[in-house]
C-alpha positions as CSV (number, residue, x, y, z in Angstrom):
1,M,106.4,120.2,108.0
2,L,105.0,123.5,107.0
3,I,101.4,123.5,105.9
4,S,99.0,126.0,104.3
5,V,95.2,125.6,104.7
6,I,92.4,127.2,102.7
7,L,89.1,125.8,104.1
8,T,85.4,126.4,104.4
9,K,84.1,127.2,107.9
10,Q,82.2,124.0,108.3
11,R,85.3,121.8,107.9
12,S,87.9,124.1,109.3
13,E,87.9,123.2,113.0
14,E,88.4,119.4,112.6
15,V,90.8,119.7,109.7
16,I,93.0,122.3,111.4
17,E,93.2,120.2,114.5
18,A,94.3,117.2,112.4
19,V,96.9,119.3,110.6
20,K,98.5,120.6,113.8
21,E,99.3,117.0,114.7
22,S,101.5,116.7,111.6
23,G,103.1,120.1,111.2
24,E,103.0,123.8,111.6
25,I,100.3,125.9,109.9
26,I,102.0,129.0,108.2
27,L,99.0,130.2,106.2
28,E,95.4,129.8,107.3
29,Q,92.3,131.0,105.4
30,V,88.8,130.1,106.5
31,G,85.6,131.0,104.7
32,T,84.1,131.2,101.2
33,L,85.8,133.5,98.7
34,D,84.8,135.4,95.5
35,S,86.8,135.2,92.3
36,Q,89.4,137.9,93.3
37,G,89.6,136.4,96.8
38,I,90.6,133.0,95.5
39,K,93.2,134.5,93.3
40,D,94.6,136.7,96.1
41,V,94.8,133.9,98.7
42,L,96.5,131.5,96.3
43,N,99.0,134.2,95.3
44,S,99.7,134.6,99.0
45,A,100.1,130.9,99.4
46,A,102.6,130.8,96.5
47,R,104.8,133.3,98.3
48,V,105.1,131.0,101.4
49,A,107.5,128.0,101.3
50,S,105.0,125.5,102.6
51,D,105.5,121.7,102.1
52,I,101.7,121.0,101.7
53,L,98.7,123.0,100.7
54,I,95.3,121.7,101.8
55,L,92.4,123.3,99.8
56,D,88.6,122.7,100.2
57,L,86.9,122.9,96.8
58,D,83.8,124.4,98.4
59,I,85.5,127.7,99.1
60,G,84.2,129.2,95.8
61,S,83.8,128.9,92.1
62,G,85.5,125.8,90.6
63,R,86.6,127.7,87.5
64,D,88.3,130.3,89.6
65,I,90.0,127.6,91.7
66,V,91.4,125.8,88.6
67,A,92.8,129.0,87.2
68,A,94.4,130.1,90.5
69,L,95.8,126.6,91.2
70,Q,97.4,126.5,87.8
71,S,99.3,129.7,88.7
72,F,100.2,128.3,92.1
73,R,101.4,125.0,90.6
74,I,103.8,127.0,88.3
75,A,105.1,129.1,91.2
76,R,105.4,126.1,93.6
77,P,105.9,122.9,91.5
78,H,107.1,120.8,94.4
79,T,104.4,121.7,97.0
80,R,102.1,118.8,97.7
81,I,98.4,119.8,97.1
82,I,95.6,118.0,98.9
83,L,92.1,118.6,97.7
84,L,89.0,118.2,99.8
85,A,86.2,117.3,97.4
86,P,82.9,116.9,99.4
87,D,80.1,115.2,97.5
88,R,82.1,115.0,94.3
89,E,82.3,111.9,92.2
90,P,84.4,110.7,89.3
91,G,83.2,112.6,86.2
92,D,83.4,116.0,88.0
93,V,84.9,118.4,85.5
94,I,86.6,120.5,88.2
95,V,88.5,117.6,89.7
96,S,89.3,116.3,86.3
97,S,90.9,119.6,85.3
98,L,92.9,119.7,88.5
99,V,94.2,116.1,87.9
100,G,95.3,117.4,84.5
101,L,97.5,119.9,86.4
102,G,99.3,117.1,88.2
103,I,97.2,117.3,91.5
104,Y,96.6,113.7,92.6
105,D,95.8,113.9,96.3
106,I,92.0,114.0,96.3
107,I,89.9,113.3,99.5
108,S,86.2,112.8,98.7
109,G,83.2,111.8,100.8
110,P,79.8,113.0,102.0
111,K,79.8,116.5,103.5
112,D,79.2,115.0,107.0
113,S,82.3,112.8,106.8
114,D,84.9,112.8,109.5
115,W,87.2,115.2,107.6
116,G,89.7,115.4,110.4
117,K,90.3,111.6,110.1
118,L,90.4,111.7,106.3
119,V,93.1,114.5,106.4
120,R,95.0,112.8,109.1
121,D,95.2,109.6,107.1
122,A,96.2,111.5,103.9
123,L,99.1,113.3,105.8
124,A,100.3,110.0,107.2
125,N,100.5,108.5,103.7
126,Q,102.9,109.1,100.8
127,P,101.7,111.6,98.1
128,A,99.2,110.1,95.8
129,T,100.2,109.1,92.2
130,Y,98.3,109.4,88.9
131,A,97.3,105.8,89.2
132,Q,95.3,106.6,92.4
133,A,93.7,109.7,90.8
134,A,93.1,108.3,87.3
135,R,89.4,107.5,88.1
136,W,88.8,111.2,88.4
137,H,90.6,112.1,85.1
138,T,87.9,111.8,82.5
139,G,89.8,113.8,79.9
140,Q,87.4,116.8,80.4
141,F,88.9,120.2,81.0
142,L,87.5,123.6,81.6
143,N,88.1,125.4,78.4
144,N,89.3,129.0,78.2
145,F,89.4,129.5,82.0
146,V,92.4,131.9,81.5
147,P,91.4,135.1,79.7
148,A,92.9,136.0,76.4
149,K,96.0,138.2,76.6
150,E,96.6,137.1,80.2
151,H,99.7,138.7,81.8
152,V,102.4,136.0,82.2
153,I,105.1,136.5,84.8
154,I,108.5,135.3,83.7
155,E,110.8,134.9,86.7
156,E,114.6,134.8,86.4
157,R,116.1,133.1,89.4
158,P,119.8,132.8,90.6
159,A,121.3,129.4,89.7
160,G,122.2,127.1,92.7
161,V,122.3,128.0,96.3
162,V,122.8,131.7,97.0
163,T,125.2,132.3,100.0
164,I,125.0,135.5,102.0
165,A,127.7,136.2,104.6
166,V,127.3,138.6,107.5
167,A,130.1,139.6,109.8
168,G,130.6,142.3,112.4
169,I,133.5,144.6,112.7
170,A,133.5,144.2,116.5
171,H,131.5,142.3,119.2
172,G,128.1,143.5,120.2
173,L,127.1,145.4,117.1
174,G,124.3,143.1,116.0
175,C,125.8,140.7,113.5
176,T,123.6,137.8,114.5
177,H,120.5,140.0,114.7
178,T,121.2,141.3,111.2
179,A,121.8,137.8,109.8
180,L,118.5,136.6,111.3
181,S,116.7,139.6,109.9
182,I,118.0,139.0,106.4
183,A,117.2,135.3,106.6
184,S,113.7,136.0,108.0
185,F,113.0,138.4,105.2
186,L,113.9,135.8,102.6
187,A,111.7,133.2,104.3
188,R,108.8,135.6,104.5
189,S,109.2,136.2,100.7
190,G,108.5,132.5,100.1
191,H,112.0,131.1,99.7
192,S,113.6,128.1,101.3
193,V,116.2,129.5,103.6
194,A,118.8,128.3,106.2
195,I,120.9,130.4,108.6
196,I,124.2,128.8,109.8
197,E,126.0,130.1,112.8
198,D,129.8,130.4,112.9
199,S,130.0,133.2,115.5
200,Q,132.6,133.3,118.3
201,R,129.7,133.9,120.7
202,P,127.0,131.4,119.7
203,A,123.4,132.5,120.5
204,L,121.1,130.7,118.1
205,D,120.9,127.5,120.2
206,F,119.6,129.6,123.1
207,L,117.2,131.4,120.8
208,C,115.7,128.1,119.5
209,S,115.3,127.0,123.1
210,V,113.5,130.2,124.2
211,M,111.2,130.2,121.2
212,K,110.5,126.5,121.5
213,A,111.5,125.9,117.9
214,R,110.4,122.8,116.1
215,E,112.8,120.4,114.5
216,G,113.8,121.5,111.0
217,K,113.5,119.4,107.9
218,I,117.2,118.6,108.1
219,E,118.8,116.8,111.1
220,G,120.4,119.2,113.4
221,S,118.3,122.2,112.4
222,Y,115.4,124.0,114.0
223,T,112.5,125.9,112.4
224,I,111.1,129.3,113.4
225,Q,108.5,130.9,111.2
226,G,109.6,129.0,108.1
227,L,113.3,129.6,108.6
228,D,115.7,126.6,109.2
229,I,118.4,127.5,111.8
230,F,121.6,125.6,112.3
231,P,123.2,126.6,115.6
232,Y,126.9,126.5,116.1
233,N,128.3,123.0,116.2
234,E,130.8,122.5,119.1
235,S,132.5,119.8,117.0
236,A,133.4,122.4,114.4
237,G,137.0,123.3,114.9
238,G,140.4,123.7,113.3
239,E,140.0,124.6,109.6
240,N,136.4,123.3,109.3
241,S,133.6,125.8,109.9
242,N,130.1,124.8,110.9
243,Y,129.2,125.7,107.3
244,D,131.8,123.3,105.9
245,L,130.5,120.5,108.0
246,L,126.9,121.1,106.8
247,I,127.6,121.3,103.0
248,R,125.9,117.9,102.3
249,K,122.9,118.7,104.5
250,I,122.5,122.1,102.8
251,K,122.3,120.3,99.4
252,A,119.9,117.7,100.8
253,G,117.7,120.5,102.1
254,Q,117.4,122.1,98.7
255,Y,117.8,125.6,100.1
256,E,117.6,128.5,97.8
257,Y,119.5,130.8,100.2
258,V,122.0,130.2,103.0
259,V,122.8,133.1,105.4
260,R,126.1,132.7,107.3
261,D,126.5,134.4,110.7
262,L,130.3,134.8,110.8
263,G,130.6,136.7,114.0
264,V,133.5,139.2,114.3
265,L,135.5,139.5,111.1
266,E,138.8,137.9,112.0
267,S,141.6,137.1,109.4
268,S,140.5,133.5,109.1
269,R,136.9,134.6,108.1
270,V,137.8,137.1,105.4
271,K,137.9,134.3,102.8
272,D,134.3,133.4,103.7
273,M,133.2,137.0,103.0
274,Y,135.0,136.8,99.6
275,R,133.5,133.5,98.5
276,A,129.9,134.4,99.3
277,D,127.5,135.6,96.6
278,M,126.8,138.7,98.8
279,S,128.5,139.9,102.0
280,F,127.5,142.4,104.6
281,L,129.7,144.0,107.2
282,V,128.0,145.3,110.4
283,A,129.6,148.4,111.9
284,S,128.9,151.2,114.4
285,A,127.9,154.7,113.1
286,V,129.5,156.4,116.2
287,K,132.3,158.7,114.9
288,W,134.8,157.6,117.5
289,R,134.5,154.0,116.3
290,W,135.2,154.8,112.6
291,Y,138.7,153.5,113.2
292,E,137.4,150.0,113.5
293,L,136.3,150.0,109.9
294,L,139.3,151.9,108.5
295,G,141.6,149.4,110.2
296,S,139.6,146.3,109.3
297,K,141.0,143.0,108.0
298,L,139.6,143.7,104.6
299,A,142.1,145.1,102.1
300,D,139.2,147.0,100.4
301,L,136.0,147.9,102.2
302,N,134.2,148.0,98.8
303,S,135.0,144.3,98.4
304,V,131.8,143.6,100.5
305,S,128.4,144.2,99.1
306,Y,127.3,146.7,101.8
307,I,128.4,148.0,105.2
308,L,125.4,148.1,107.5
309,F,125.0,150.5,110.4
310,P,122.3,149.2,112.9
311,L,120.4,151.8,115.0
312,A,121.5,154.6,112.7
313,S,119.8,157.1,110.5
314,K,120.9,158.2,107.1
315,S,122.2,161.5,108.5
316,D,124.3,159.5,111.0
317,I,126.4,157.8,108.3
318,D,126.5,160.3,105.4
319,D,129.7,162.0,106.6
320,F,131.5,158.7,107.0
321,L,130.4,157.2,103.7
322,F,131.5,160.4,101.9
323,Y,134.8,160.4,103.9
324,A,135.6,156.7,103.3
325,G,134.1,156.4,99.8
326,I,132.2,153.2,100.6
327,R,128.8,151.7,100.1
328,G,126.7,151.7,103.2
329,E,123.2,151.7,104.5
330,A,121.6,152.6,107.9
331,L,119.5,149.9,109.5
332,P,116.6,151.5,111.5
333,Y,115.7,150.2,114.9
334,S,114.0,146.8,114.7
335,P,114.0,144.9,118.0
336,N,112.6,141.7,116.6
337,P,114.4,140.1,113.6
338,F,111.3,138.2,112.6
339,F,109.3,141.4,112.1
340,R,108.8,143.2,108.8
341,D,110.1,146.6,109.9
342,N,113.0,146.7,107.3
343,D,111.6,144.5,104.5
344,E,111.6,147.3,102.0
345,L,115.3,148.0,102.7
346,Y,116.3,144.3,102.5
347,S,114.5,144.0,99.2
348,K,116.6,146.9,97.9
349,L,119.9,145.5,99.3
350,L,119.3,142.0,98.0
351,T,118.1,143.0,94.5
352,S,121.0,141.3,92.7
353,V,120.3,137.9,94.2
354,L,116.4,138.0,94.3
355,P,114.3,136.6,91.5
356,Q,113.6,139.2,88.8
357,R,110.1,139.3,87.4
358,Q,109.0,140.5,84.0
359,R,105.4,140.8,82.9
360,K,104.6,139.9,79.3
361,K,101.3,139.5,77.5
362,S,100.5,136.0,76.3
363,L,99.4,135.9,72.7
364,F,97.3,132.8,73.2
365,R,94.5,131.5,75.4
366,F,95.5,128.7,77.7
367,S,94.9,125.2,76.3
368,P,95.7,122.0,78.1
369,F,96.0,120.1,74.8
């Protein structure tokens, strides 16, 4: 379970200790914040695919918290939000406004309460319902807490699960490393992502062991930095790939993106490249290895989205791209697939399957009625 926490200093230690017993903290903010700080930290939280957000109402102005949580709720409608409401009682207009946004998990009590125990109990229970929060909902709302002509972000998202296939033209070129880098970029961008291994030389099981990965949200998966990893399944054989065996689990996990590590591009794997929403072929930029691409199993090299050349510079591949007439990109050196080194490049390469945002001006003030 992935959890984000935004806490005041006086409650942070005991709450964080309780949270770590239930899951992994992927965003942590401790201390009081001004208006812009509240907006910025909740914008950051909205870009992280956390299952639960725990927020202390004492971090700053209640009006700013309500406005920022409204935006967060729009961006992350399925994230469970748990509010810490010290010394607040039914009739509190801030809490009433938040209940009006569909936030029902409210932990209240004196400031000197055992907040670690209260949070521990909340995490052990099912999400609260409106019936449990109704006593806080007085019908009062903060009026006009969103300024007139507020910029509204309209986001167009791909329908269904987006599948991205990555294959190598030969062994040892970095197919698995590249697949992990792409999946890690998507997870850092706040999406729910799984990577599924179908390589002839499985490595992800060992990676999960070395990095002491936690169990993922779906049986048989492991989680590293918000990314669900499905190592190669030895029972996958014959005509069934590991991906084919996991179709139902993928749907149950409600992943936005699935990255497939196909290993070396053999004839039997070409169809998997064609049926993916995007496909990447990993190749060497060394001139004496150009023959590997020109003699590949693909009838048309431009049938893949891009050919990627790890450890290469733009000048290394310009001659070949011109000679072969194909789309390709150099991947600069990045030894750790979980680092941000090539995020700008991946953002460019994946533009066609990433949510597209447009900013428009709202003609009206926000009104909850």
